C-alpha positions in Angstrom: -8.9 103.6 -4.1 -10.9 101.3 -3.2 -13.4 100.5 -5.1 -16.5 99.1 -3.4 -17.9 96.3 -5.4 -21.6 96.1 -5.9 -23.6 93.3 -6.3 -23.9 94.3 -9.8 -24.7 91.8 -12.5 -21.5 91.5 -14.4 -19.1 91.1 -11.5 -21.4 88.5 -10.3 -20.9 86.7 -13.4 -16.9 87.0 -13.7 -16.9 85.9 -10.3 -18.6 82.6 -11.8 -16.7 82.4 -14.5 -13.2 82.2 -12.2 -15.1 80.0 -10.5 -15.5 77.7 -13.0 -12.1 78.6 -14.5 -11.0 77.1 -11.1 -13.4 74.2 -10.9 -12.4 73.0 -14.6 -8.7 73.5 -13.8 -9.1 71.0 -10.9 -11.1 68.8 -13.0 -8.7 69.0 -15.3 -6.1 68.1 -12.8 -8.0 65.2 -11.2 -7.9 63.7 -14.5 -5.1 63.5 -15.0 -4.3 62.3 -11.9 -6.5 59.6 -12.1 -5.6 58.1 -15.6 -1.6 58.9 -13.9 -3.1 56.5 -10.7 -4.9 54.4 -13.0 -2.2 53.6 -15.9 0.1 53.2 -12.7 -2.1 50.3 -11.0 -2.5 48.6 -14.1 1.2 48.8 -14.9 1.2 47.3 -11.3 -1.2 44.6 -12.3 0.4 44.1 -15.5 4.0 43.0 -13.8 2.2 40.8 -11.0 0.6 39.1 -13.8 3.9 39.1 -16.0 5.8 37.7 -13.0 3.3 34.9 -11.8 3.1 33.6 -15.6 7.0 33.3 -15.4 6.6 31.6 -12.2 3.8 29.4 -13.4 6.4 28.8 -16.2 9.4 27.7 -14.2 7.0 25.4 -11.8 5.5 23.3 -14.8 9.2 23.2 -16.5 10.3 21.8 -12.7 7.1 19.3 -12.9 7.9 18.0 -16.6 11.3 17.4 -15.1 10.1 15.2 -12.3 7.2 13.4 -14.3 10.0 10.6 -15.7 11.1 10.7 -12.1 7.8 10.1 -10.5 7.3 7.1 -12.6 10.4 5.7 -12.3 9.4 5.8 -8.3 5.9 4.6 -9.3 7.4 1.9 -11.1 9.8 1.3 -8.1 7.3 0.9 -5.7 5.6 -2.0 -7.5 8.7 -3.5 -8.2 9.4 -3.4 -4.3 6.0 -4.6 -3.3 6.3 -7.3 -5.6 9.7 -8.4 -3.9 7.9 -8.0 -0.7 5.2 -10.2 -1.6 7.5 -13.1 -3.1 10.0 -12.6 -0.4 7.0 -13.5 1.9 5.7 -15.9 -0.4 9.4 -17.6 -0.2 9.6 -17.3 3.4 6.2 -19.1 4.5 7.3 -21.8 2.0 10.7 -21.9 3.6 8.7 -22.1 7.1 6.3 -24.9 5.6 9.2 -26.7 4.1 10.7 -27.1 7.7 7.2 -28.7 9.4 6.9 -30.9 6.8 10.4 -32.0 6.8 10.3 -32.2 10.8 6.9 -34.0 10.5 8.8 -36.8 8.3 11.7 -37.2 10.6 9.3 -37.4 13.7 7.5 -40.1 11.7 10.7 -41.9 10.7 11.8 -42.0 14.4 8.6 -43.6 15.5 7.8 -46.0 12.9 8.7 -49.7 14.7 11.2 -51.9 12.6 8.4 -54.1 11.6 6.3 -51.7 10.2 6.2 -50.0 7.0 4.3 -47.5 5.2 2.3 -47.6 2.0 1.0 -44.4 2.1 1.4 -41.0 3.6 -0.9 -38.1 3.0 -1.0 -34.5 4.1 -4.4 -33.0 3.7 -4.6 -29.5 5.6 -4.3 -30.5 9.1 -5.1 -34.4 8.6 -2.2 -36.6 8.1 -3.0 -40.3 6.9 -0.7 -42.9 7.3 -1.9 -46.7 5.6 0.6 -49.4 5.7 1.8 -53.1 7.2 2.8 -54.4 10.0 4.3 -58.2 11.2 1.9 -57.9 14.4 -0.7 -56.2 16.1 1.6 -54.6 18.6 3.9 -53.0 15.9 1.0 -50.9 14.7 -0.2 -50.1 18.5 3.7 -49.1 19.1 3.7 -46.8 16.1 0.5 -45.0 17.6 2.1 -44.9 21.2 5.3 -43.5 19.4 3.2 -40.7 17.4 1.5 -39.9 20.7 4.5 -38.7 22.0 5.9 -36.6 18.8 5.3 -32.4 18.9 4.0 -32.1 15.5 1.5 -34.6 15.7 -1.6 -35.5 18.0 -4.9 -37.2 18.0 -3.4 -40.2 16.2 -6.4 -42.6 16.0 -6.0 -46.5 14.2 -9.2 -46.1 12.3 -8.8 -49.6 10.2 -6.9 -52.9 11.2 -7.3 -55.8 8.6 -5.1 -59.2 8.8 -4.1 -60.3 5.5 -1.7 -62.9 3.7 0.7 -61.4 1.5 2.5 -64.7 0.0 4.0 -66.5 2.9 3.5 -63.5 5.4 0.8 -62.3 7.1 0.4 -58.8 7.9 -1.8 -56.6 9.2 -2.7 -53.8 6.8 -3.9 -50.6 8.9 -5.0 -47.4 8.3 -3.9 -44.3 11.0 -5.4 -40.9 11.3 -3.5 -37.9 13.1 -3.9 -34.3 13.4 -0.6 -32.2 12.5 0.2 -29.5 15.5 1.6 -26.2 14.6 1.2 -22.8 12.2 
């Protein structure tokens, strides 16, 4: 028997109730699936946060282990810089000492026998000689001898005075020269 459904109010009401129940079922299913997905996503995010916290703690532990080493390294760098500065100063003083020793050697070789120096002063690149000689020719000879030396240039006699000391007649002289070098 086939019953033809007639467009009656009760049949439409039943159909509407069936559709509402189906909609409610699908909505409940969607809410359950959404809640499950939200829970799974929250769980995943919490797992990632916990993992990141563990990594951060591990990194902080490594940093705290390295901080004393970093301080030691900084102290070592400061000591190296200080020692390098000292070595540079010592090398510079050594070079200057050699220059002064060479200068003294050249002056000692240039001075005639009858001449002696009473004062020898180095002021920067200027060198001042004060001394006495038995004769004028010894002062001239000293001046000429200094002209040929590698560490001195432009020797000039600035003052010559005839003096008598005891029974000796001597010439007091002042002479300037320029140091050649570093």
